[in-house]
Structures are given as C-alpha cells and as structure tokens.
Biopython code that builds the backbone (N, CA, C, O; Angstrom):
import numpy as np
from Bio.PDB.StructureBuilder import StructureBuilder

atoms = [
    (1, "MET", "N", (-15.568, -36.970, -24.809)),
    (1, "MET", "CA", (-14.176, -37.350, -24.709)),
    (1, "MET", "C", (-13.972, -38.020, -23.357)),
    (1, "MET", "O", (-14.318, -37.461, -22.316)),
    (2, "THR", "N", (-13.422, -39.187, -23.383)),
    (2, "THR", "CA", (-13.201, -39.931, -22.146)),
    (2, "THR", "C", (-11.908, -39.465, -21.503)),
    (2, "THR", "O", (-11.130, -38.712, -22.090)),
    (3, "ALA", "N", (-11.705, -39.925, -20.302)),
    (3, "ALA", "CA", (-10.502, -39.540, -19.563)),
    (3, "ALA", "C", (-9.251, -40.081, -20.248)),
    (3, "ALA", "O", (-8.217, -39.413, -20.270)),
    (4, "GLU", "N", (-9.338, -41.287, -20.807)),
    (4, "GLU", "CA", (-8.180, -41.857, -21.495)),
    (4, "GLU", "C", (-7.839, -41.063, -22.754)),
    (4, "GLU", "O", (-6.669, -40.803, -23.034)),
    (5, "GLU", "N", (-8.863, -40.682, -23.507)),
    (5, "GLU", "CA", (-8.628, -39.889, -24.711)),
    (5, "GLU", "C", (-8.039, -38.528, -24.358)),
    (5, "GLU", "O", (-7.153, -38.024, -25.049)),
    (6, "ARG", "N", (-8.542, -37.942, -23.278)),
    (6, "ARG", "CA", (-8.039, -36.643, -22.830)),
    (6, "ARG", "C", (-6.567, -36.758, -22.423)),
    (6, "ARG", "O", (-5.759, -35.901, -22.781)),
    (7, "ALA", "N", (-6.217, -37.793, -21.692)),
    (7, "ALA", "CA", (-4.827, -37.997, -21.280)),
    (7, "ALA", "C", (-3.933, -38.215, -22.496)),
    (7, "ALA", "O", (-2.809, -37.715, -22.534)),
    (8, "GLU", "N", (-4.422, -38.956, -23.489)),
    (8, "GLU", "CA", (-3.653, -39.191, -24.712)),
    (8, "GLU", "C", (-3.469, -37.881, -25.494)),
    (8, "GLU", "O", (-2.398, -37.635, -26.049)),
    (9, "LEU", "N", (-4.505, -37.051, -25.534)),
    (9, "LEU", "CA", (-4.423, -35.755, -26.212)),
    (9, "LEU", "C", (-3.405, -34.853, -25.528)),
    (9, "LEU", "O", (-2.597, -34.207, -26.195)),
    (10, "VAL", "N", (-3.443, -34.807, -24.204)),
    (10, "VAL", "CA", (-2.492, -33.986, -23.456)),
    (10, "VAL", "C", (-1.074, -34.476, -23.711)),
    (10, "VAL", "O", (-0.170, -33.666, -23.914)),
    (11, "ALA", "N", (-0.866, -35.778, -23.703)),
    (11, "ALA", "CA", (0.463, -36.336, -23.955)),
    (11, "ALA", "C", (0.931, -35.996, -25.363)),
    (11, "ALA", "O", (2.099, -35.659, -25.556)),
    (12, "ASP", "N", (0.041, -36.078, -26.353)),
    (12, "ASP", "CA", (0.399, -35.719, -27.725)),
    (12, "ASP", "C", (0.763, -34.248, -27.843)),
    (12, "ASP", "O", (1.719, -33.899, -28.535)),
    (13, "ILE", "N", (0.012, -33.385, -27.177)),
    (13, "ILE", "CA", (0.303, -31.947, -27.210)),
    (13, "ILE", "C", (1.660, -31.666, -26.581)),
    (13, "ILE", "O", (2.448, -30.891, -27.122)),
    (14, "ILE", "N", (1.935, -32.288, -25.449)),
    (14, "ILE", "CA", (3.217, -32.076, -24.765)),
    (14, "ILE", "C", (4.374, -32.549, -25.634)),
    (14, "ILE", "O", (5.387, -31.857, -25.741)),
    (15, "SER", "N", (4.240, -33.720, -26.258)),
    (15, "SER", "CA", (5.324, -34.216, -27.109)),
    (15, "SER", "C", (5.499, -33.332, -28.344)),
    (15, "SER", "O", (6.627, -33.140, -28.799)),
    (16, "ALA", "N", (4.420, -32.794, -28.892)),
    (16, "ALA", "CA", (4.524, -31.899, -30.045)),
    (16, "ALA", "C", (5.223, -30.603, -29.664)),
    (16, "ALA", "O", (6.012, -30.071, -30.445)),
    (17, "ILE", "N", (4.944, -30.095, -28.479)),
    (17, "ILE", "CA", (5.595, -28.866, -28.021)),
    (17, "ILE", "C", (7.080, -29.102, -27.831)),
    (17, "ILE", "O", (7.900, -28.283, -28.245)),
    (18, "HIS", "N", (7.433, -30.222, -27.205)),
    (18, "HIS", "CA", (8.846, -30.523, -26.993)),
    (18, "HIS", "C", (9.578, -30.753, -28.309)),
    (18, "HIS", "O", (10.746, -30.386, -28.433)),
    (19, "ALA", "N", (8.925, -31.343, -29.279)),
    (19, "ALA", "CA", (9.556, -31.588, -30.576)),
    (19, "ALA", "C", (9.701, -30.296, -31.378)),
    (19, "ALA", "O", (10.635, -30.172, -32.171)),
    (20, "ALA", "N", (8.800, -29.334, -31.190)),
    (20, "ALA", "CA", (8.810, -28.097, -31.976)),
    (20, "ALA", "C", (9.816, -27.089, -31.460)),
    (20, "ALA", "O", (10.310, -26.269, -32.235)),
    (21, "THR", "N", (10.136, -27.123, -30.172)),
    (21, "THR", "CA", (11.045, -26.132, -29.603)),
    (21, "THR", "C", (12.406, -26.769, -29.350)),
    (21, "THR", "O", (12.533, -27.628, -28.477)),
    (22, "PRO", "N", (13.420, -26.363, -30.100)),
    (22, "PRO", "CA", (14.755, -26.923, -29.871)),
    (22, "PRO", "C", (15.334, -26.348, -28.576)),
    (22, "PRO", "O", (15.030, -25.213, -28.210)),
    (23, "PRO", "N", (16.153, -27.118, -27.896)),
    (23, "PRO", "CA", (16.766, -26.589, -26.668)),
    (23, "PRO", "C", (17.722, -25.449, -27.012)),
    (23, "PRO", "O", (18.307, -25.419, -28.095)),
    (24, "ILE", "N", (17.870, -24.525, -26.086)),
    (24, "ILE", "CA", (18.739, -23.376, -26.351)),
    (24, "ILE", "C", (20.183, -23.748, -26.050)),
    (24, "ILE", "O", (20.453, -24.637, -25.242)),
    (25, "THR", "N", (21.099, -23.064, -26.706)),
    (25, "THR", "CA", (22.522, -23.348, -26.534)),
    (25, "THR", "C", (23.033, -22.710, -25.249)),
    (25, "THR", "O", (22.320, -21.960, -24.581)),
    (26, "GLU", "N", (24.270, -23.022, -24.921)),
    (26, "GLU", "CA", (24.890, -22.464, -23.707)),
    (26, "GLU", "C", (25.038, -20.944, -23.829)),
    (26, "GLU", "O", (24.850, -20.223, -22.849)),
    (27, "ASP", "N", (25.370, -20.461, -25.018)),
    (27, "ASP", "CA", (25.485, -19.004, -25.221)),
    (27, "ASP", "C", (24.138, -18.315, -25.012)),
    (27, "ASP", "O", (24.070, -17.250, -24.398)),
    (28, "GLU", "N", (23.083, -18.914, -25.515)),
    (28, "GLU", "CA", (21.752, -18.334, -25.336)),
    (28, "GLU", "C", (21.346, -18.352, -23.871)),
    (28, "GLU", "O", (20.736, -17.404, -23.376)),
    (29, "THR", "N", (21.684, -19.427, -23.182)),
    (29, "THR", "CA", (21.382, -19.505, -21.748)),
    (29, "THR", "C", (22.125, -18.424, -20.978)),
    (29, "THR", "O", (21.553, -17.772, -20.104)),
    (30, "ARG", "N", (23.421, -18.232, -21.309)),
    (30, "ARG", "CA", (24.217, -17.200, -20.641)),
    (30, "ARG", "C", (23.638, -15.812, -20.937)),
    (30, "ARG", "O", (23.564, -14.967, -20.045)),
    (31, "TRP", "N", (23.225, -15.577, -22.200)),
    (31, "TRP", "CA", (22.649, -14.285, -22.560)),
    (31, "TRP", "C", (21.361, -14.023, -21.787)),
    (31, "TRP", "O", (21.131, -12.909, -21.317)),
    (32, "VAL", "N", (20.519, -15.052, -21.657)),
    (32, "VAL", "CA", (19.253, -14.899, -20.920)),
    (32, "VAL", "C", (19.531, -14.572, -19.461)),
    (32, "VAL", "O", (18.877, -13.709, -18.875)),
    (33, "ARG", "N", (20.509, -15.268, -18.877)),
    (33, "ARG", "CA", (20.843, -14.983, -17.464)),
    (33, "ARG", "C", (21.385, -13.576, -17.294)),
    (33, "ARG", "O", (21.059, -12.897, -16.320)),
    (34, "GLN", "N", (22.212, -13.131, -18.235)),
    (34, "GLN", "CA", (22.736, -11.763, -18.164)),
    (34, "GLN", "C", (21.615, -10.738, -18.336)),
    (34, "GLN", "O", (21.610, -9.703, -17.669)),
    (35, "ALA", "N", (20.675, -11.024, -19.221)),
    (35, "ALA", "CA", (19.548, -10.105, -19.416)),
    (35, "ALA", "C", (18.691, -10.024, -18.157)),
    (35, "ALA", "O", (18.234, -8.943, -17.783)),
    (36, "ILE", "N", (18.476, -11.144, -17.513)),
    (36, "ILE", "CA", (17.701, -11.150, -16.264)),
    (36, "ILE", "C", (18.438, -10.368, -15.190)),
    (36, "ILE", "O", (17.823, -9.589, -14.462)),
    (37, "GLN", "N", (19.762, -10.567, -15.080)),
    (37, "GLN", "CA", (20.553, -9.831, -14.089)),
    (37, "GLN", "C", (20.526, -8.331, -14.372)),
    (37, "GLN", "O", (20.444, -7.523, -13.447)),
    (38, "LEU", "N", (20.596, -7.963, -15.645)),
    (38, "LEU", "CA", (20.537, -6.548, -16.021)),
    (38, "LEU", "C", (19.207, -5.927, -15.612)),
    (38, "LEU", "O", (19.175, -4.802, -15.113)),
    (39, "GLN", "N", (18.120, -6.643, -15.817)),
    (39, "GLN", "CA", (16.807, -6.140, -15.410)),
    (39, "GLN", "C", (16.728, -5.978, -13.893)),
    (39, "GLN", "O", (16.151, -5.008, -13.402)),
    (40, "CYS", "N", (17.307, -6.928, -13.150)),
    (40, "CYS", "CA", (17.324, -6.806, -11.685)),
    (40, "CYS", "C", (18.122, -5.579, -11.253)),
    (40, "CYS", "O", (17.713, -4.844, -10.354)),
    (41, "ASP", "N", (19.271, -5.368, -11.908)),
    (41, "ASP", "CA", (20.088, -4.198, -11.570)),
    (41, "ASP", "C", (19.353, -2.902, -11.880)),
    (41, "ASP", "O", (19.416, -1.950, -11.102)),
    (42, "ARG", "N", (18.664, -2.859, -13.003)),
    (42, "ARG", "CA", (17.898, -1.657, -13.349)),
    (42, "ARG", "C", (16.789, -1.400, -12.339)),
    (42, "ARG", "O", (16.532, -0.254, -11.969)),
    (43, "ALA", "N", (16.133, -2.467, -11.894)),
    (43, "ALA", "CA", (15.061, -2.306, -10.909)),
    (43, "ALA", "C", (15.621, -1.784, -9.589)),
    (43, "ALA", "O", (15.010, -0.923, -8.957)),
    (44, "LYS", "N", (16.776, -2.296, -9.169)),
    (44, "LYS", "CA", (17.401, -1.810, -7.933)),
    (44, "LYS", "C", (17.801, -0.344, -8.069)),
    (44, "LYS", "O", (17.630, 0.442, -7.137)),
    (45, "PHE", "N", (18.337, 0.023, -9.240)),
    (45, "PHE", "CA", (18.746, 1.409, -9.480)),
    (45, "PHE", "C", (17.548, 2.347, -9.429)),
    (45, "PHE", "O", (17.605, 3.411, -8.813)),
    (46, "ARG", "N", (16.457, 1.940, -10.088)),
    (46, "ARG", "CA", (15.230, 2.751, -10.068)),
    (46, "ARG", "C", (14.715, 2.917, -8.639)),
    (46, "ARG", "O", (14.320, 4.011, -8.234)),
    (47, "LYS", "N", (14.724, 1.833, -7.889)),
    (47, "LYS", "CA", (14.243, 1.885, -6.500)),
    (47, "LYS", "C", (15.109, 2.838, -5.676)),
    (47, "LYS", "O", (14.589, 3.614, -4.873)),
    (48, "ALA", "N", (16.423, 2.782, -5.871)),
    (48, "ALA", "CA", (17.320, 3.669, -5.125)),
    (48, "ALA", "C", (17.069, 5.131, -5.486)),
    (48, "ALA", "O", (17.073, 5.990, -4.604)),
    (49, "ILE", "N", (16.853, 5.423, -6.754)),
    (49, "ILE", "CA", (16.576, 6.801, -7.171)),
    (49, "ILE", "C", (15.276, 7.296, -6.548)),
    (49, "ILE", "O", (15.207, 8.430, -6.075)),
    (50, "ILE", "N", (14.256, 6.460, -6.546)),
    (50, "ILE", "CA", (12.977, 6.854, -5.954)),
    (50, "ILE", "C", (13.134, 7.120, -4.466)),
    (50, "ILE", "O", (12.602, 8.102, -3.948)),
    (51, "GLU", "N", (13.872, 6.240, -3.768)),
    (51, "GLU", "CA", (14.072, 6.436, -2.330)),
    (51, "GLU", "C", (14.824, 7.735, -2.041)),
    (51, "GLU", "O", (14.467, 8.472, -1.123)),
    (52, "LYS", "N", (15.860, 8.010, -2.821)),
    (52, "LYS", "CA", (16.640, 9.232, -2.599)),
    (52, "LYS", "C", (15.818, 10.474, -2.921)),
    (52, "LYS", "O", (15.932, 11.487, -2.231)),
    (53, "THR", "N", (14.999, 10.406, -3.951)),
    (53, "THR", "CA", (14.157, 11.543, -4.308)),
    (53, "THR", "C", (13.149, 11.829, -3.207)),
    (53, "THR", "O", (12.943, 12.983, -2.830)),
    (54, "LEU", "N", (12.523, 10.782, -2.693)),
    (54, "LEU", "CA", (11.555, 10.978, -1.613)),
    (54, "LEU", "C", (12.223, 11.516, -0.355)),
    (54, "LEU", "O", (11.664, 12.374, 0.328)),
    (55, "ALA", "N", (13.413, 11.020, -0.046)),
    (55, "ALA", "CA", (14.130, 11.526, 1.126)),
    (55, "ALA", "C", (14.457, 13.009, 0.945)),
    (55, "ALA", "O", (14.327, 13.793, 1.886)),
    (56, "GLY", "N", (14.879, 13.396, -0.261)),
    (56, "GLY", "CA", (15.166, 14.805, -0.528)),
    (56, "GLY", "C", (13.937, 15.680, -0.406)),
    (56, "GLY", "O", (14.006, 16.789, 0.124)),
    (57, "LEU", "N", (12.809, 15.182, -0.897)),
    (57, "LEU", "CA", (11.564, 15.951, -0.781)),
    (57, "LEU", "C", (11.141, 16.121, 0.678)),
    (57, "LEU", "O", (10.662, 17.182, 1.077)),
    (58, "ILE", "N", (11.325, 15.069, 1.459)),
    (58, "ILE", "CA", (10.961, 15.159, 2.882)),
    (58, "ILE", "C", (11.861, 16.173, 3.586)),
    (58, "ILE", "O", (11.372, 16.987, 4.369)),
    (59, "TRP", "N", (13.173, 16.136, 3.320)),
    (59, "TRP", "CA", (14.074, 17.102, 3.946)),
    (59, "TRP", "C", (13.750, 18.530, 3.496)),
    (59, "TRP", "O", (13.819, 19.460, 4.300)),
    (60, "ALA", "N", (13.403, 18.711, 2.238)),
    (60, "ALA", "CA", (13.037, 20.047, 1.758)),
    (60, "ALA", "C", (11.760, 20.532, 2.445)),
    (60, "ALA", "O", (11.647, 21.711, 2.782)),
    (61, "ALA", "N", (10.806, 19.634, 2.650)),
    (61, "ALA", "CA", (9.572, 20.013, 3.341)),
    (61, "ALA", "C", (9.855, 20.392, 4.790)),
    (61, "ALA", "O", (9.296, 21.362, 5.300)),
    (62, "LEU", "N", (10.720, 19.632, 5.454)),
    (62, "LEU", "CA", (11.081, 19.975, 6.835)),
    (62, "LEU", "C", (11.791, 21.326, 6.911)),
    (62, "LEU", "O", (11.517, 22.125, 7.807)),
    (63, "ALA", "N", (12.700, 21.579, 5.971)),
    (63, "ALA", "CA", (13.389, 22.874, 5.952)),
    (63, "ALA", "C", (12.395, 23.999, 5.692)),
    (63, "ALA", "O", (12.487, 25.059, 6.311)),
    (64, "GLY", "N", (11.453, 23.784, 4.788)),
    (64, "GLY", "CA", (10.431, 24.800, 4.521)),
    (64, "GLY", "C", (9.556, 25.068, 5.726)),
    (64, "GLY", "O", (9.230, 26.217, 6.023)),
    (65, "LEU", "N", (9.171, 23.998, 6.426)),
    (65, "LEU", "CA", (8.373, 24.189, 7.649)),
    (65, "LEU", "C", (9.163, 24.941, 8.707)),
    (65, "LEU", "O", (8.617, 25.794, 9.406)),
    (66, "GLY", "N", (10.445, 24.628, 8.826)),
    (66, "GLY", "CA", (11.294, 25.354, 9.789)),
    (66, "GLY", "C", (11.393, 26.819, 9.439)),
    (66, "GLY", "O", (11.313, 27.679, 10.316)),
    (67, "TYR", "N", (11.568, 27.114, 8.151)),
    (67, "TYR", "CA", (11.633, 28.506, 7.714)),
    (67, "TYR", "C", (10.315, 29.219, 7.971)),
    (67, "TYR", "O", (10.307, 30.372, 8.402)),
    (68, "MET", "N", (9.190, 28.539, 7.707)),
    (68, "MET", "CA", (7.886, 29.152, 7.959)),
    (68, "MET", "C", (7.686, 29.429, 9.447)),
    (68, "MET", "O", (7.121, 30.459, 9.814)),
    (69, "PHE", "N", (8.146, 28.515, 10.305)),
    (69, "PHE", "CA", (8.012, 28.726, 11.747)),
    (69, "PHE", "C", (8.848, 29.918, 12.197)),
    (69, "PHE", "O", (8.376, 30.752, 12.970)),
    (70, "ILE", "N", (10.087, 30.001, 11.718)),
    (70, "ILE", "CA", (10.940, 31.130, 12.095)),
    (70, "ILE", "C", (10.338, 32.442, 11.608)),
    (70, "ILE", "O", (10.365, 33.436, 12.334)),
    (71, "ASP", "N", (9.802, 32.461, 10.405)),
    (71, "ASP", "CA", (9.178, 33.662, 9.870)),
    (71, "ASP", "C", (7.945, 34.038, 10.691)),
    (71, "ASP", "O", (7.735, 35.214, 10.988)),
    (72, "TRP", "N", (7.144, 33.064, 11.054)),
    (72, "TRP", "CA", (5.955, 33.317, 11.870)),
    (72, "TRP", "C", (6.363, 33.854, 13.238)),
    (72, "TRP", "O", (5.769, 34.809, 13.739)),
    (73, "ALA", "N", (7.384, 33.234, 13.842)),
    (73, "ALA", "CA", (7.822, 33.674, 15.163)),
    (73, "ALA", "C", (8.372, 35.090, 15.116)),
    (73, "ALA", "O", (8.133, 35.869, 16.038)),
    (74, "THR", "N", (9.098, 35.439, 14.071)),
    (74, "THR", "CA", (9.645, 36.786, 13.933)),
    (74, "THR", "C", (8.523, 37.802, 13.754)),
    (74, "THR", "O", (8.579, 38.891, 14.325)),
    (75, "LEU", "N", (7.506, 37.460, 12.967)),
    (75, "LEU", "CA", (6.400, 38.379, 12.727)),
    (75, "LEU", "C", (5.536, 38.584, 13.987)),
    (75, "LEU", "O", (4.885, 39.620, 14.120)),
    (76, "HIS", "N", (5.525, 37.625, 14.895)),
    (76, "HIS", "CA", (4.702, 37.738, 16.086)),
    (76, "HIS", "C", (5.492, 38.219, 17.304)),
    (76, "HIS", "O", (5.073, 37.978, 18.437)),
    (77, "GLY", "N", (6.600, 38.880, 17.099)),
    (77, "GLY", "CA", (7.300, 39.578, 18.176)),
    (77, "GLY", "C", (8.319, 38.760, 18.920)),
    (77, "GLY", "O", (8.898, 39.258, 19.885)),
    (78, "LEU", "N", (8.565, 37.551, 18.531)),
    (78, "LEU", "CA", (9.612, 36.797, 19.209)),
    (78, "LEU", "C", (10.962, 37.303, 18.725)),
    (78, "LEU", "O", (11.057, 37.938, 17.675)),
    (79, "ARG", "N", (11.985, 37.023, 19.482)),
    (79, "ARG", "CA", (13.308, 37.574, 19.156)),
    (79, "ARG", "C", (13.799, 37.053, 17.816)),
    (79, "ARG", "O", (13.314, 36.051, 17.290)),
    (80, "LYS", "N", (14.765, 37.760, 17.293)),
    (80, "LYS", "CA", (15.364, 37.354, 16.017)),
    (80, "LYS", "C", (16.154, 36.063, 16.221)),
    (80, "LYS", "O", (16.723, 35.833, 17.288)),
    (81, "TRP", "N", (16.182, 35.235, 15.196)),
    (81, "TRP", "CA", (16.845, 33.929, 15.298)),
    (81, "TRP", "C", (18.251, 33.955, 14.713)),
    (81, "TRP", "O", (18.861, 32.899, 14.545)),
    (82, "SER", "N", (18.772, 35.116, 14.405)),
    (82, "SER", "CA", (20.074, 35.173, 13.752)),
    (82, "SER", "C", (21.216, 35.238, 14.710)),
    (82, "SER", "O", (22.372, 35.290, 14.289)),
]
sb = StructureBuilder()
sb.init_structure("model")
sb.init_model(0)
sb.init_chain("A")
sb.init_seg("    ")
for serial, (resi, resn, name, xyz) in enumerate(atoms, 1):
    if name == "N":
        sb.init_residue(resn, " ", resi, " ")
    sb.init_atom(name, np.array(xyz, "f"), 0.0, 1.0, " ", f" {name:<3s}", serial, name[0])
structure = sb.get_structure()
C-alpha cells in the first residue's frame, strides 16, 4: 500500500465515520454536560467524605494515645490527672 492509497483510505474511513454518526441535539448536549457535572460533584463528595473520615481516625488515634499515656503515668506513680 502506497502512501497515497493509505491517505485515501484514511480519508474514506473518516468520511464514513462522520456520515454514520449524526450530530447530537442541543438537549442531548445539555444532558451530557449535566451528567459530567454530576460525576464531578460525586467525585468531590467522595473525596470530602474520605478526608473527613481520615481526619476523624487521626483524632481518635491521638485521643487513644493520650489516654494510654495518662493510664501509663498513673500506673507508674505519677499524680492523678483528674
């Protein structure tokens, strides 16, 4: 296949694709944009939930470490923390 034949084949394929797919209407375009926006909003919501969950886990771990330290200090004769 020569370069000219290849270019002609590519052009024929492109024109066949354009002829086979009708352009979408304005309503379909609006629906696609709304669907894309909805997916973006869902991704932001998921990200926010993950961030808040991780922050809560970190605070719970810090509180647990603080409680363990106070318990250790009380068991080793340091004054009461109350």
